[in-house]
N, C-alpha and C positions, 0 to 999 in steps of 0.2 A: 419450494423455493420461496423466499421472502418477497413480498411485493416490492418492486423497484419504485423508490421515491427519490426526489431530489429537486433541483432547480427546475422551474417551469419551462425555461428556454432550452433545456436539454431534452432531446427526443427520447421517449421511453425505449425505443429500439436500440438507440445508441447506449443508453444506460445499461440495458440488458447485456449488450455486447461487451461493454467495459466490465461489468460484474463477472461475466464468463471468463474474460481475459485475466481479471485480477485473481479469481479463484484458481485458474490454471497456473498462474505464476506462483501463487502461494503453495499449491501442491508441488510444483517443481522445486521451489526453494527448500521446502520441508524435506523433500527426497534428497536433494543435494547435501543438506546438513545432516541427514540421517535422523531427522526428527519426525514426530507425529504431531497432530493437532493437539493432543494432550500435553505435549511439551510446551505449548504456547502459554500455559497457565503461569510458568516461571521462566521466561526466556533468559534471565540473567544467571541461571544455575550454572556456574563454571564447571568444566570437566578438567581435572588435573592430568598432567602427564603428556600433553600435546606440545609439539614444538611451536615456535612463533609463527610459522607459515600456516599451520593447521588452525591455530587460534585466530589468526587474521581472517582466514577464509570463513570460519564459523561465525566471527563477528560480522563480516559482511553479509553472510546468509541471514543471520538473525535480524540485522538491520533491514534487509529486504523484506524479511517475513513480517516484521513489525510494521513497516510502511504499508505493505500490501493488506495486512489485517486491519489496520487503521482506516485505509481507504474503503474497505468493505464495510467497516462500521459506520463510516460517514454516509455511504450509500444506503444502509439500513435506517440511519437516523435522519435522512433527508437533508444533510448539509454537504453532500458530495458535490464538488465542483465550485465550492466557495473557498476563497483563500483563507487559510488559518490566521494570517497576520492581519490583512486589511479587510477581510470580509467580502471583497469584491469577487466578481465572477472570473473564474479561470476559463479561458476560451476553450471551446469544445475541441479545437484542433490541437491544443496542448495536451488535453486529457486523452485524445486518441493516441498521441505519441507516447505520453507518460501517464498512464491511467492512475498510478498511485501517488502522483504529485500533490502535495498539500498546499502548494503556493502558486500564485500568479508569477509571471516572469519578473516583474519589478521587485517583488518581495524576495524571490529566490535570489535575484542578483544582490540585493541588500544583505541577505543572509550569508552569502559566500565570502 
């Protein structure tokens, strides 16, 4: 396992817990979408012949997979817990509820 790095104010145990939660969520989303980690190389590769509902479900799964993978990458890169828009700290309570969130509450509300 890669060393957990990130904001100094986030406890290492919490970061390890969130990493495990994100990895479990990624595995679940991949399984639900019928994908493997190798499929993450090109997540935009469309599969023809699916009805609109199946396509919508796959799109939602791929979005979840992308968000979760990106959160794991931020953990590895030491930027996890910092808002992608304003750069401010995302409160630990928010990360515990939504570990893949890339935004603080204020920026999330502005983006909606």
